[in-house]
N, CA, C and O atoms as a DFTB+ gen file, in Angstrom:
628 C
 N C O
     1  1      18.758      13.132     -23.299
     2  2      19.830      14.080     -23.438
     3  2      21.009      13.598     -22.585
     4  3      20.819      13.120     -21.466
     5  1      22.188      13.725     -23.108
     6  2      23.383      13.232     -22.434
     7  2      23.821      14.188     -21.313
     8  3      23.736      15.409     -21.444
     9  1      24.288      13.597     -20.220
    10  2      24.789      14.376     -19.079
    11  2      25.973      15.236     -19.499
    12  3      26.087      16.376     -19.049
    13  1      26.843      14.730     -20.335
    14  2      28.005      15.486     -20.795
    15  2      27.577      16.771     -21.489
    16  3      28.186      17.821     -21.285
    17  1      26.532      16.693     -22.306
    18  2      26.036      17.881     -23.006
    19  2      25.484      18.903     -22.012
    20  3      25.678      20.106     -22.183
    21  1      24.798      18.423     -20.975
    22  2      24.261      19.319     -19.940
    23  2      25.404      19.991     -19.181
    24  3      25.345      21.188     -18.900
    25  1      26.441      19.222     -18.851
    26  2      27.608      19.801     -18.160
    27  2      28.292      20.853     -19.021
    28  3      28.751      21.870     -18.501
    29  1      28.367      20.624     -20.334
    30  2      28.960      21.609     -21.236
    31  2      28.124      22.891     -21.260
    32  3      28.673      23.992     -21.296
    33  1      26.797      22.747     -21.239
    34  2      25.923      23.924     -21.194
    35  2      26.142      24.717     -19.903
    36  3      26.164      25.948     -19.920
    37  1      26.305      24.004     -18.791
    38  2      26.568      24.670     -17.506
    39  2      27.870      25.458     -17.595
    40  3      27.940      26.595     -17.130
    41  1      28.902      24.859     -18.191
    42  2      30.182      25.555     -18.343
    43  2      30.047      26.797     -19.227
    44  3      30.623      27.843     -18.926
    45  1      29.285      26.680     -20.315
    46  2      29.061      27.830     -21.197
    47  2      28.358      28.954     -20.437
    48  3      28.748      30.116     -20.547
    49  1      27.324      28.609     -19.665
    50  2      26.590      29.615     -18.893
    51  2      27.494      30.270     -17.861
    52  3      27.476      31.491     -17.707
    53  1      28.284      29.471     -17.152
    54  2      29.166      30.001     -16.111
    55  2      30.226      30.935     -16.682
    56  3      30.593      31.919     -16.040
    57  1      30.721      30.640     -17.879
    58  2      31.785      31.438     -18.477
    59  2      31.268      32.665     -19.227
    60  3      32.050      33.534     -19.612
    61  1      29.961      32.735     -19.431
    62  2      29.398      33.837     -20.211
    63  2      28.693      34.847     -19.311
    64  3      28.593      34.663     -18.097
    65  1      28.218      35.891     -19.922
    66  2      27.414      36.880     -19.215
    67  2      25.931      36.604     -19.345
    68  3      25.105      37.431     -18.959
    69  1      25.587      35.434     -19.891
    70  2      24.187      35.092     -20.107
    71  2      23.472      34.829     -18.792
    72  3      24.083      34.369     -17.828
    73  1      22.188      35.118     -18.755
    74  2      21.371      34.837     -17.573
    75  2      20.742      33.459     -17.667
    76  3      20.460      32.843     -16.640
    77  1      20.517      32.961     -18.880
    78  2      19.920      31.641     -19.024
    79  2      20.206      31.062     -20.404
    80  3      20.477      31.780     -21.366
    81  1      20.137      29.737     -20.461
    82  2      20.292      28.995     -21.713
    83  2      19.213      27.926     -21.720
    84  3      18.939      27.307     -20.692
    85  1      18.600      27.707     -22.879
    86  2      17.612      26.642     -23.015
    87  2      17.945      25.838     -24.266
    88  3      18.211      26.404     -25.326
    89  1      17.927      24.495     -24.132
    90  2      18.213      23.612     -25.247
    91  2      17.135      22.545     -25.314
    92  3      16.803      21.923     -24.305
    93  1      16.588      22.335     -26.511
    94  2      15.583      21.300     -26.717
    95  2      16.123      20.290     -27.715
    96  3      16.603      20.647     -28.791
    97  1      16.033      19.016     -27.332
    98  2      16.391      17.917     -28.221
    99  2      15.269      16.900     -28.154
   100  3      15.071      16.264     -27.119
   101  1      14.545      16.742     -29.225
   102  2      13.418      15.814     -29.226
   103  2      12.366      16.231     -28.215
   104  3      11.878      17.361     -28.251
   105  1      12.010      15.310     -27.300
   106  2      10.996      15.588     -26.276
   107  2      11.578      16.175     -24.998
   108  3      10.832      16.436     -24.054
   109  1      12.881      16.388     -24.942
   110  2      13.524      16.864     -23.715
   111  2      14.020      18.297     -23.874
   112  3      14.593      18.672     -24.898
   113  1      13.783      19.076     -22.839
   114  2      14.265      20.450     -22.802
   115  2      15.004      20.664     -21.500
   116  3      14.537      20.262     -20.434
   117  1      16.163      21.301     -21.591
   118  2      16.928      21.672     -20.401
   119  2      17.061      23.183     -20.423
   120  3      17.476      23.770     -21.422
   121  1      16.704      23.802     -19.312
   122  2      16.800      25.256     -19.179
   123  2      17.671      25.551     -17.971
   124  3      17.337      25.154     -16.855
   125  1      18.776      26.237     -18.177
   126  2      19.690      26.609     -17.107
   127  2      19.533      28.101     -16.845
   128  3      19.592      28.911     -17.770
   129  1      19.334      28.460     -15.572
   130  2      19.092      29.850     -15.208
   131  2      20.059      30.254     -14.116
   132  3      20.193      29.564     -13.105
   133  1      20.729      31.369     -14.322
   134  2      21.623      31.920     -13.310
   135  2      20.767      32.781     -12.382
   136  3      20.166      33.758     -12.829
   137  1      20.706      32.431     -11.098
   138  2      19.925      33.168     -10.101
   139  2      20.868      33.941      -9.192
   140  3      21.993      33.506      -8.949
   141  1      20.415      35.091      -8.685
   142  2      21.214      35.910      -7.785
   143  2      20.671      35.849      -6.370
   144  3      19.460      35.820      -6.152
   145  1      21.580      35.830      -5.421
   146  2      21.184      35.901      -4.014
   147  2      21.124      37.363      -3.613
   148  3      21.466      38.252      -4.391
   149  1      20.686      37.595      -2.393
   150  2      20.562      38.959      -1.890
   151  2      21.894      39.687      -1.909
   152  3      21.923      40.905      -2.084
   153  1      23.006      38.966      -1.734
   154  2      24.315      39.621      -1.729
   155  2      24.901      39.748      -3.138
   156  3      26.072      40.091      -3.298
   157  1      24.087      39.472      -4.150
   158  2      24.416      39.651      -5.559
   159  2      25.511      38.725      -6.069
   160  3      26.170      39.057      -7.054
   161  1      25.726      37.593      -5.442
   162  2      26.664      36.616      -5.981
   163  2      25.878      35.518      -6.663
   164  3      24.691      35.330      -6.396
   165  1      26.533      34.807      -7.528
   166  2      25.847      33.779      -8.299
   167  2      25.572      32.569      -7.424
   168  3      26.463      32.069      -6.738
   169  1      24.325      32.103      -7.454
   170  2      23.893      30.924      -6.709
   171  2      23.981      29.715      -7.630
   172  3      24.333      29.846      -8.802
   173  1      23.669      28.573      -7.115
   174  2      23.683      27.359      -7.931
   175  2      22.775      27.527      -9.134
   176  3      21.753      28.209      -9.058
   177  1      23.141      26.917     -10.227
   178  2      22.352      27.022     -11.447
   179  2      21.268      25.955     -11.401
   180  3      21.555      24.767     -11.258
   181  1      20.021      26.392     -11.524
   182  2      18.908      25.445     -11.519
   183  2      18.626      24.983     -12.935
   184  3      18.941      25.685     -13.897
   185  1      18.041      23.819     -13.066
   186  2      17.646      23.361     -14.397
   187  2      16.354      22.571     -14.307
   188  3      15.977      22.093     -13.237
   189  1      15.683      22.440     -15.434
   190  2      14.399      21.750     -15.475
   191  2      14.261      21.066     -16.832
   192  3      14.553      21.664     -17.868
   193  1      13.825      19.840     -16.823
   194  2      13.522      19.144     -18.072
   195  2      12.029      19.316     -18.320
   196  3      11.209      18.815     -17.551
   197  1      11.679      20.010     -19.371
   198  2      10.276      20.321     -19.640
   199  2       9.473      19.043     -19.831
   200  3       9.972      18.066     -20.389
   201  1       8.239      19.052     -19.370
   202  2       7.261      17.980     -19.478
   203  2       7.556      16.792     -18.572
   204  3       6.665      15.973     -18.345
   205  1       8.792      16.663     -18.036
   206  2       9.145      15.461     -17.313
   207  2       9.490      15.692     -15.850
   208  3       9.173      14.862     -14.999
   209  1      10.131      16.804     -15.555
   210  2      10.586      17.045     -14.194
   211  2      10.108      18.382     -13.694
   212  3      10.054      19.342     -14.463
   213  1       9.751      18.474     -12.396
   214  2       9.458      19.787     -11.839
   215  2      10.757      20.543     -11.664
   216  3      11.837      19.967     -11.793
   217  1      10.663      21.809     -11.377
   218  2      11.842      22.631     -11.153
   219  2      12.702      22.026     -10.059
   220  3      12.194      21.628      -9.011
   221  1      14.009      21.956     -10.303
   222  2      14.905      21.364      -9.318
   223  2      15.632      22.424      -8.518
   224  3      16.452      22.091      -7.662
   225  1      15.350      23.709      -8.777
   226  2      16.001      24.770      -8.020
   227  2      15.574      24.740      -6.577
   228  3      14.524      24.189      -6.247
   229  1      16.385      25.332      -5.702
   230  2      16.075      25.364      -4.279
   231  2      14.912      26.280      -4.005
   232  3      14.370      26.894      -4.923
   233  1      14.517      26.379      -2.739
   234  2      13.400      27.250      -2.417
   235  2      13.747      28.697      -2.735
   236  3      14.882      29.137      -2.546
   237  1      12.760      29.420      -3.216
   238  2      12.994      30.824      -3.516
   239  2      12.216      31.664      -2.529
   240  3      11.118      31.302      -2.106
   241  1      12.796      32.779      -2.173
   242  2      12.067      33.682      -1.293
   243  2      11.312      34.662      -2.158
   244  3      11.653      34.861      -3.323
   245  1      10.294      35.271      -1.596
   246  2       9.534      36.216      -2.385
   247  2       9.154      37.406      -1.534
   248  3       9.161      37.352      -0.305
   249  1       8.827      38.464      -2.211
   250  2       8.403      39.689      -1.569
   251  2       6.905      39.772      -1.766
   252  3       6.434      39.831      -2.902
   253  1       6.155      39.777      -0.694
   254  2       4.698      39.813      -0.786
   255  2       4.211      41.239      -0.964
   256  3       4.873      42.196      -0.562
   257  1       3.058      41.358      -1.564
   258  2       2.446      42.668      -1.760
   259  2       1.647      43.044      -0.524
   260  3       0.453      43.331      -0.616
   261  1       2.286      43.045       0.609
   262  2       1.647      43.362       1.879
   263  2       1.963      44.805       2.230
   264  3       3.118      45.118       2.519
   265  1       0.984      45.687       2.214
   266  2       1.268      47.087       2.469
   267  2       1.822      47.347       3.859
   268  3       2.410      48.403       4.093
   269  1       1.652      46.415       4.787
   270  2       2.190      46.640       6.126
   271  2       3.637      46.198       6.234
   272  3       4.311      46.516       7.214
   273  1       4.139      45.442       5.204
   274  2       5.537      45.009       5.276
   275  2       6.421      46.203       4.998
   276  3       6.032      47.119       4.273
   277  1       7.585      46.194       5.561
   278  2       8.488      47.322       5.360
   279  2       9.790      47.075       6.058
   280  3      10.161      45.926       6.299
   281  1      10.482      48.119       6.382
   282  2      11.790      48.022       6.998
   283  2      11.849      48.978       8.166
   284  3      11.152      49.992       8.188
   285  1      12.689      48.652       9.142
   286  2      12.865      49.560      10.272
   287  2      13.534      50.849       9.814
   288  3      13.464      51.861      10.511
   289  1      14.196      50.824       8.624
   290  2      14.837      52.012       8.081
   291  2      13.824      52.969       7.453
   292  3      14.110      54.155       7.291
   293  1      12.652      52.462       7.103
   294  2      11.660      53.267       6.403
   295  2      11.195      54.427       7.280
   296  3      11.128      54.312       8.504
   297  1      10.878      55.535       6.633
   298  2      10.445      56.715       7.377
   299  2       8.974      56.998       7.095
   300  3       8.490      56.734       5.994
   301  1       8.268      57.528       8.073
   302  2       6.873      57.891       7.835
   303  2       6.783      58.983       6.775
   304  3       7.609      59.896       6.748
   305  1       5.799      58.892       5.920
   306  2       5.586      59.914       4.901
   307  2       6.431      59.736       3.664
   308  3       6.284      60.500       2.710
   309  1       7.312      58.756       3.646
   310  2       8.109      58.501       2.452
   311  2       7.227      57.927       1.357
   312  3       6.136      57.429       1.634
   313  1       7.684      57.993       0.135
   314  2       6.935      57.484      -1.003
   315  2       7.480      56.107      -1.370
   316  3       8.688      55.947      -1.547
   317  1       6.595      55.109      -1.485
   318  2       7.017      53.753      -1.795
   319  2       7.088      53.525      -3.292
   320  3       6.196      53.947      -4.029
   321  1       8.134      52.866      -3.747
   322  2       8.229      52.362      -5.108
   323  2       7.770      50.911      -5.015
   324  3       8.336      50.122      -4.258
   325  1       6.750      50.564      -5.783
   326  2       6.184      49.212      -5.722
   327  2       6.344      48.497      -7.059
   328  3       6.511      49.127      -8.103
   329  1       6.290      47.189      -7.004
   330  2       6.388      46.377      -8.218
   331  2       5.105      46.520      -9.027
   332  3       4.023      46.270      -8.496
   333  1       5.192      46.912     -10.292
   334  2       3.989      47.056     -11.109
   335  2       3.429      45.710     -11.575
   336  3       2.274      45.628     -11.992
   337  1       4.239      44.665     -11.507
   338  2       3.829      43.329     -11.918
   339  2       4.665      42.302     -11.162
   340  3       5.645      42.653     -10.505
   341  1       4.274      41.041     -11.258
   342  2       5.016      39.963     -10.611
   343  2       6.278      39.676     -11.421
   344  3       6.224      39.578     -12.647
   345  1       7.423      39.542     -10.730
   346  2       8.657      39.228     -11.438
   347  2       9.827      39.114     -10.495
   348  3       9.679      39.244      -9.280
   349  1      10.997      38.870     -11.063
   350  2      12.236      38.763     -10.305
   351  2      12.904      40.129     -10.279
   352  3      13.085      40.762     -11.319
   353  1      13.269      40.579      -9.079
   354  2      13.868      41.899      -8.907
   355  2      15.356      41.870      -9.200
   356  3      16.071      40.972      -8.755
   357  1      15.819      42.860      -9.955
   358  2      17.245      43.039     -10.238
   359  2      17.602      44.469      -9.840
   360  3      17.087      45.427     -10.415
   361  1      18.484      44.605      -8.856
   362  2      18.891      45.924      -8.378
   363  2      20.077      46.484      -9.151
   364  3      20.460      47.636      -8.948
   365  1      20.665      45.679     -10.038
   366  2      21.804      46.100     -10.852
   367  2      21.578      45.613     -12.280
   368  3      20.830      44.658     -12.490
   369  1      22.208      46.250     -13.263
   370  2      22.010      45.846     -14.652
   371  2      22.657      44.498     -14.999
   372  3      22.279      43.867     -15.986
   373  1      23.621      44.060     -14.200
   374  2      24.301      42.775     -14.410
   375  2      24.809      42.280     -13.061
   376  3      24.960      43.078     -12.135
   377  1      25.077      40.979     -12.930
   378  2      25.515      40.441     -11.642
   379  2      26.769      41.112     -11.074
   380  3      26.884      41.271      -9.858
   381  1      27.704      41.506     -11.935
   382  2      28.950      42.096     -11.455
   383  2      28.958      43.624     -11.521
   384  3      29.998      44.247     -11.309
   385  1      27.811      44.228     -11.811
   386  2      27.715      45.684     -11.953
   387  2      27.275      46.340     -10.646
   388  3      26.725      45.688      -9.758
   389  1      27.526      47.620     -10.550
   390  2      27.070      48.401      -9.404
   391  2      25.549      48.499      -9.451
   392  3      24.967      48.493     -10.536
   393  1      24.889      48.590      -8.281
   394  2      23.428      48.725      -8.287
   395  2      23.002      50.042      -8.947
   396  3      23.763      51.010      -8.995
   397  1      21.769      50.047      -9.450
   398  2      21.243      51.268     -10.052
   399  2      21.241      52.410      -9.044
   400  3      21.668      53.522      -9.354
   401  1      20.758      52.130      -7.832
   402  2      20.716      53.141      -6.771
   403  2      21.045      52.478      -5.433
   404  3      20.935      51.263      -5.265
   405  1      21.453      53.327      -4.493
   406  2      21.732      52.880      -3.123
   407  2      21.048      53.854      -2.169
   408  3      20.747      54.986      -2.548
   409  1      20.799      53.420      -0.932
   410  2      20.234      54.365       0.046
   411  2      21.129      55.603       0.163
   412  3      22.353      55.504       0.256
   413  1      20.480      56.766       0.156
   414  2      21.195      58.037       0.224
   415  2      21.383      58.689      -1.129
   416  3      21.652      59.889      -1.195
   417  1      21.250      57.933      -2.217
   418  2      21.411      58.490      -3.563
   419  2      20.260      59.423      -3.907
   420  3      19.117      59.190      -3.515
   421  1      20.576      60.481      -4.644
   422  2      19.546      61.348      -5.213
   423  2      19.213      60.807      -6.596
   424  3      20.103      60.382      -7.333
   425  1      17.928      60.822      -6.949
   426  2      17.494      60.349      -8.258
   427  2      16.702      61.447      -8.954
   428  3      16.109      62.309      -8.305
   429  1      16.701      61.404     -10.268
   430  2      15.972      62.396     -11.062
   431  2      14.886      61.697     -11.878
   432  3      14.953      60.484     -12.075
   433  1      13.895      62.438     -12.353
   434  2      12.810      61.821     -13.122
   435  2      13.348      61.037     -14.321
   436  3      14.201      61.522     -15.065
   437  1      12.835      59.823     -14.491
   438  2      13.244      58.978     -15.600
   439  2      14.454      58.098     -15.314
   440  3      14.801      57.248     -16.133
   441  1      15.100      58.286     -14.170
   442  2      16.265      57.470     -13.828
   443  2      15.811      56.058     -13.448
   444  3      14.828      55.896     -12.726
   445  1      16.517      55.047     -13.928
   446  2      16.192      53.652     -13.607
   447  2      16.544      53.361     -12.162
   448  3      17.665      53.612     -11.719
   449  1      15.567      52.825     -11.425
   450  2      15.765      52.447     -10.026
   451  2      16.105      50.971      -9.890
   452  3      16.935      50.590      -9.064
   453  1      15.454      50.135     -10.712
   454  2      15.657      48.692     -10.680
   455  2      14.977      48.083     -11.900
   456  3      14.339      48.785     -12.685
   457  1      15.120      46.778     -12.046
   458  2      14.473      46.044     -13.129
   459  2      13.622      44.928     -12.540
   460  3      13.962      44.359     -11.503
   461  1      12.523      44.621     -13.200
   462  2      11.728      43.444     -12.865
   463  2      11.741      42.552     -14.094
   464  3      11.393      42.984     -15.193
   465  1      12.146      41.304     -13.899
   466  2      12.167      40.337     -14.987
   467  2      10.901      39.501     -14.914
   468  3      10.638      38.838     -13.910
   469  1      10.127      39.537     -15.979
   470  2       8.887      38.768     -16.053
   471  2       8.734      38.240     -17.465
   472  3       8.880      38.984     -18.435
   473  1       8.443      36.963     -17.578
   474  2       8.233      36.328     -18.874
   475  2       9.411      36.586     -19.820
   476  3       9.218      36.892     -20.996
   477  1      10.624      36.460     -19.292
   478  2      11.875      36.614     -20.043
   479  2      12.069      38.020     -20.608
   480  3      12.831      38.214     -21.555
   481  1      11.378      38.993     -20.026
   482  2      11.540      40.390     -20.434
   483  2      11.891      41.213     -19.209
   484  3      11.434      40.920     -18.104
   485  1      12.706      42.249     -19.405
   486  2      13.086      43.132     -18.316
   487  2      12.279      44.415     -18.409
   488  3      12.217      45.050     -19.461
   489  1      11.658      44.790     -17.290
   490  2      10.844      46.000     -17.213
   491  2      11.547      46.984     -16.286
   492  3      11.783      46.686     -15.115
   493  1      11.879      48.159     -16.819
   494  2      12.544      49.174     -16.001
   495  2      11.536      49.848     -15.088
   496  3      10.429      50.187     -15.507
   497  1      11.928      50.037     -13.847
   498  2      11.138      50.843     -12.917
   499  2      11.936      52.129     -12.742
   500  3      13.080      52.114     -12.286
   501  1      11.306      53.243     -13.116
   502  2      12.003      54.529     -13.145
   503  2      11.432      55.489     -12.118
   504  3      10.275      55.374     -11.715
   505  1      12.259      56.437     -11.701
   506  2      11.827      57.480     -10.778
   507  2      10.846      58.395     -11.514
   508  3      11.049      58.743     -12.677
   509  1       9.779      58.775     -10.808
   510  2       8.787      59.663     -11.405
   511  2       9.093      61.129     -11.153
   512  3       8.626      62.003     -11.883
   513  1       9.884      61.399     -10.110
   514  2      10.244      62.789      -9.768
   515  2      11.580      62.798      -9.045
   516  3      12.107      61.739      -8.706
   517  1      12.122      63.956      -8.810
   518  2      13.379      64.066      -8.070
   519  2      13.154      63.619      -6.634
   520  3      12.199      64.044      -5.982
   521  1      14.033      62.768      -6.154
   522  2      13.858      62.209      -4.814
   523  2      15.190      61.698      -4.293
   524  3      16.190      61.672      -5.010
   525  1      15.181      61.294      -3.030
   526  2      16.341      60.664      -2.398
   527  2      15.919      59.261      -1.973
   528  3      14.834      59.077      -1.422
   529  1      16.777      58.271      -2.228
   530  2      16.500      56.889      -1.825
   531  2      16.721      56.788      -0.319
   532  3      17.825      57.029       0.169
   533  1      15.658      56.427       0.419
   534  2      15.734      56.279       1.868
   535  2      16.120      54.862       2.237
   536  3      17.023      54.646       3.044
   537  1      15.435      53.899       1.645
   538  2      15.667      52.495       1.993
   539  2      15.320      51.602       0.820
   540  3      14.400      51.891       0.054
   541  1      16.063      50.513       0.686
   542  2      15.733      49.460      -0.271
   543  2      15.327      48.272       0.588
   544  3      16.146      47.712       1.316
   545  1      14.059      47.893       0.499
   546  2      13.515      46.873       1.409
   547  2      13.367      45.507       0.742
   548  3      12.903      44.559       1.376
   549  1      13.751      45.399      -0.510
   550  2      13.670      44.136      -1.237
   551  2      15.080      43.710      -1.615
   552  3      15.952      44.548      -1.849
   553  1      15.293      42.418      -1.673
   554  2      16.620      41.884      -1.985
   555  2      16.749      41.532      -3.465
   556  3      15.791      41.108      -4.111
   557  1      17.931      41.716      -3.965
   558  2      18.241      41.375      -5.344
   559  2      17.983      39.889      -5.599
   560  3      18.368      39.039      -4.796
   561  1      17.333      39.584      -6.718
   562  2      17.080      38.201      -7.089
   563  2      15.807      37.610      -6.522
   564  3      15.454      36.479      -6.857
   565  1      15.106      38.348      -5.666
   566  2      13.867      37.837      -5.086
   567  2      12.708      37.985      -6.050
   568  3      12.694      38.875      -6.900
   569  1      11.731      37.094      -5.905
   570  2      10.475      37.220      -6.626
   571  2       9.644      38.284      -5.910
   572  3       9.556      38.282      -4.683
   573  1       9.050      39.170      -6.658
   574  2       8.212      40.224      -6.092
   575  2       6.816      40.130      -6.682
   576  3       6.659      40.045      -7.900
   577  1       5.816      40.145      -5.838
   578  2       4.436      40.161      -6.302
   579  2       4.081      41.565      -6.768
   580  3       4.708      42.536      -6.344
   581  1       3.087      41.679      -7.629
   582  2       2.609      42.994      -8.055
   583  2       2.144      43.756      -6.822
   584  3       1.393      43.222      -6.005
   585  1       2.582      44.986      -6.688
   586  2       2.209      45.817      -5.554
   587  2       3.170      45.729      -4.375
   588  3       3.012      46.468      -3.403
   589  1       4.164      44.841      -4.436
   590  2       5.115      44.692      -3.327
   591  2       6.000      45.929      -3.219
   592  3       6.393      46.513      -4.229
   593  1       6.306      46.318      -2.001
   594  2       7.207      47.446      -1.759
   595  2       8.642      47.038      -2.077
   596  3       9.121      45.997      -1.627
   597  1       9.315      47.875      -2.858
   598  2      10.684      47.599      -3.247
   599  2      11.675      48.551      -2.577
   600  3      12.715      48.132      -2.069
   601  1      11.334      49.828      -2.588
   602  2      12.203      50.841      -1.961
   603  2      11.369      52.051      -1.592
   604  3      10.261      52.252      -2.090
   605  1      11.949      52.865      -0.688
   606  2      11.246      54.057      -0.256
   607  2      12.059      55.288      -0.646
   608  3      13.283      55.313      -0.516
   609  1      11.348      56.308      -1.129
   610  2      11.976      57.566      -1.552
   611  2      11.379      58.714      -0.772
   612  3      10.236      58.633      -0.322
   613  1      12.137      59.779      -0.606
   614  2      11.570      61.040      -0.120
   615  2      11.688      62.039      -1.253
   616  3      12.755      62.205      -1.843
   617  1      10.595      62.693      -1.546
   618  2      10.541      63.637      -2.648
   619  2      11.344      64.887      -2.260
   620  3      11.216      65.412      -1.153
   621  1      12.175      65.346      -3.204
   622  2      12.970      66.552      -2.978
   623  2      12.223      67.742      -3.570
   624  3      11.828      67.723      -4.736
   625  1      12.040      68.739      -2.785
   626  2      11.284      69.940      -3.195
   627  2      12.107      70.822      -4.085
   628  3      11.634      71.870      -4.524
């Protein structure tokens, strides 16, 4: 695959609202993925040639499913929202959009709290009851293991 074609794909991805592009030509595949940092700005675009090269993206941080992990902001007795499956956490619907929720926000049953991207699909994590967001302990764009704590809520009576 020609370098010029790869550079053109990078330009298309950068100018669009797409999260990823994949192109296969013969035995070579190039996949470009837009990753988000904790501050929700666009990081370098990683790419991988299938079958030939390992992932060339930088190190990724992850959120472990450790029940003792948390935040100094967390309060005793609060209810934890946890990742139902392994995936990439998205705190906003798009890179340039406002987050779904922020600490201090009131949420109602069925309201989207965040998204988990797994296997190229987005899974909504929704509030189960009326509550207030106490703390968000996971960063946007991080990998989260199943069971990892994402945010803490206090149930509103």
